[in-house]
C-alpha positions in Angstrom: -3.5 3.1 0.7 -2.7 6.7 -0.3 0.5 8.1 1.8 1.3 11.6 2.4 3.1 13.9 -0.3 7.0 13.3 -0.1 9.8 15.5 -1.2 11.9 13.4 -3.7 15.3 14.1 -4.2 16.3 13.5 -7.8 19.2 11.6 -9.3 20.8 14.6 -11.0 21.6 16.5 -7.9 24.0 13.6 -6.7 25.3 13.8 -10.3 26.0 17.1 -10.1 27.7 17.2 -6.8 30.1 14.6 -8.0 31.1 16.2 -11.1 31.8 19.4 -8.6 34.0 17.4 -6.9 36.2 16.4 -9.9 35.9 20.0 -11.2 37.3 21.3 -7.7 40.0 18.5 -7.6 41.4 19.3 -11.1 41.5 23.0 -10.5 43.5 22.7 -7.2 45.9 20.3 -8.7 46.6 22.6 -11.3 46.6 25.5 -9.0 49.0 23.6 -6.9 51.3 22.6 -9.9 51.6 26.0 -11.1 51.9 28.3 -7.9 53.2 25.5 -5.6 51.0 27.0 -2.6 50.6 24.4 0.0 47.3 26.0 1.2 45.5 25.4 -2.0 46.0 21.6 -0.8 43.8 22.4 2.4 41.2 24.2 0.2 40.6 21.0 -1.8 40.4 18.7 1.1 37.8 20.9 2.7 36.0 21.4 -0.5 36.0 17.8 -1.3 34.8 17.2 2.3 32.0 19.4 2.2 30.6 18.2 -1.2 31.2 14.3 0.1 28.8 15.4 3.0 26.2 16.9 0.7 26.2 14.0 -1.5 25.7 11.6 1.6 23.0 13.8 2.8 21.3 13.7 -0.6 21.5 9.7 -0.6 20.1 9.5 2.6 17.1 11.7 1.6 16.6 9.5 -1.4 16.6 6.3 0.9 14.3 7.9 3.2 11.8 8.8 0.4 11.7 5.5 -0.7 11.1 3.7 2.6 7.8 2.1 4.0 4.3 3.5 4.5 5.0 4.0 8.1 4.1 7.8 8.0 0.8 7.1 6.0 -2.3 9.2 7.4 -4.8 7.1 9.3 -8.1 6.4 7.2 -11.1 8.5 7.7 -13.1 7.1 10.9 -16.2 4.7 10.6 -14.9 2.8 7.4 -14.5 -1.0 6.7 -14.1 -3.3 3.9 -15.8 -6.4 3.7 -14.8 -9.1 1.2 -16.8 -12.2 0.0 -17.5 -14.3 -3.0 -21.2 -14.6 -2.2 -23.9 -12.1 -1.8 -24.2 -11.5 2.0 -27.4 -9.7 3.6 -26.9 -6.4 5.4 -27.4 -8.6 8.8 -24.8 -11.0 7.9 -22.4 -7.9 6.9 -23.1 -6.2 10.3 -22.5 -9.6 12.2 -19.2 -10.0 10.5 -18.0 -6.5 11.3 -19.4 -6.7 14.9 -17.5 -10.0 15.4 -14.4 -8.3 14.2 -15.2 -5.2 16.3 -15.1 -2.9 13.1 -17.4 0.1 12.4 -19.8 0.1 9.6 -20.5 4.0 8.9 -19.2 3.3 5.4 -18.8 -0.1 3.9 -16.8 -1.2 1.0 -18.1 -4.7 -0.3 -15.3 -6.5 -2.6 -16.1 -9.6 -4.5 -13.0 -11.3 -5.8 -13.6 -12.8 -9.1 -12.4 -16.4 -10.0 -11.9 -17.5 -6.2 -14.4 -20.0 -6.0 -14.5 -23.6 -6.9 -12.4 -23.3 -10.2 -9.5 -22.0 -8.3 -7.6 -18.9 -9.8 -8.7 -19.5 -13.6 -10.8 -16.5 -14.4 -13.6 -16.4 -17.1 -16.7 -14.3 -17.7 -18.9 -16.5 -15.7 -16.6 -15.7 -12.7 -16.9 -12.2 -13.3 -20.4 -12.3 -13.6 -20.7 -14.2 -10.3 -18.5 -11.9 -8.5 -20.6 -8.9 -10.1 -23.9 -10.4 -8.8 -22.5 -11.0 -5.4 -21.3 -7.2 -5.2 -24.4 -5.5 -6.5 -26.7 -7.7 -4.6 -24.7 -7.2 -1.0 -24.3 -3.5 -1.8 -28.1 -3.1 -2.5 -29.0 -4.7 0.7 -26.5 -2.6 2.8 -28.0 0.9 1.2 -31.6 -0.6 1.6 -30.5 -0.9 5.4 -29.5 2.7 5.4 -25.6 2.1 5.5 -23.4 3.9 3.1 -22.1 1.3 1.0 -19.9 0.6 -2.3 -19.0 -2.1 -4.2 -15.8 -3.6 -5.9 -15.1 -6.6 -8.2 -11.6 -7.6 -6.9 -8.6 -9.4 -8.0 -8.5 -13.1 -8.1 -5.7 -13.0 -5.7 -7.5 -11.9 -2.3 -4.5 -10.2 -1.0 -4.5 -8.2 -4.3 -7.9 -7.5 -4.2 -7.5 -6.3 -0.5 -4.6 -4.0 -1.2 -6.6 -2.7 -4.4 -9.9 -2.0 -2.3 -7.8 -0.3 0.4 -6.2 2.1 -2.4 -9.7 3.0 -3.4 -11.1 3.0 -0.1 -8.9 3.5 2.8 -10.2 1.8 6.0 -8.7 0.6 9.3 -10.4 -2.8 9.2 -10.8 -5.6 6.5 -13.2 -8.6 7.3 -12.9 -11.6 5.0 -16.0 -13.8 5.0 -14.5 -17.2 3.7 -16.9 -20.0 2.3 -15.7 -23.6 3.9 -14.5 -24.4 0.6 -12.1 -21.3 0.2 -10.4 -21.6 3.7 -7.3 -23.1 2.1 -7.2 -20.7 -0.6 -7.3 -17.8 1.9 -4.8 -19.4 4.2 -2.6 -19.6 1.1 -2.8 -16.0 -0.3 -3.6 -14.0 2.7 -1.2 -13.1 5.4 -3.0 -10.9 7.8 0.2 -9.7 9.5 2.0 -8.9 6.2 -1.2 -7.2 5.1 -1.3 -5.1 8.1 2.4 -4.0 7.7 1.9 -3.2 4.2 -1.3 -1.2 4.7 -2.0 -0.5 8.2 -5.4 -2.0 8.1 -6.2 -4.9 10.7 -7.2 -7.8 8.4 -9.5 -10.8 9.9 -10.8 -13.8 8.2 -14.1 -15.2 9.5 -15.8 -18.2 8.2 -19.4 -17.8 6.7 -20.7 -20.6 9.3 -20.2 -18.0 12.1 -22.7 -15.3 10.4 
C-alpha cells in the first residue's frame, strides 16, 4: 500500500560530517603544536561534540525513514478486496463481504493463478482459469451496479493480497477458500502478519458459507 512521502537523509551527509570531524581534529592538533594555546583544545572538543551530535541526528533520521508503514494514510472508504480461485456471482461476493463486515462501494476481485489442485505450479491453463474467474466475477459485479475491478494474482496468496492492496488500497480483504484450498491458505496466509504489513483486515471464509 502506498505510504506518505518521506524525507530521505542520504549517506553522503554522514560521510561529509565524519570528514569534517577529522579535518577539525587535524587542524586543531597542528594549531596546538605550533602555538601551544590550551584554548584550542577546548575548541576542538566542542567542535567534535557538535559534529558528533549532528551525525547521531542524521543516523536517527535514516533509521526513522526506513521504519514500517505505521504512518501510512488510510485507504479510501468503501473499498474491499475479494480473493477466490473460482468465479463468484455478485450475490456471493456481497454475502462474503457482509460476513466480514466489509463495504462494497468499490471491489477489487483477485484470482490467484496456480493455487488450485495443481498446487503452486503455474502454466497457461492456470492463468486461463484465473483470468476466467476474474473476468466472470467482475462482469457479474458490474452488471449488479457495483464498481468493480479485477486482477490475476500471484500463486502465493499472501503475495497476491499485498500486490492487490498496492494497486487498490482497501481496509478489508476477504478470501473465499474452496474446501481443497484451506490447507494452502493456512500455510501461506497469516492474517495478523498481513494486517501489520498492510493495515488491512484480512479474513478467510470457506466457500460453503456463501
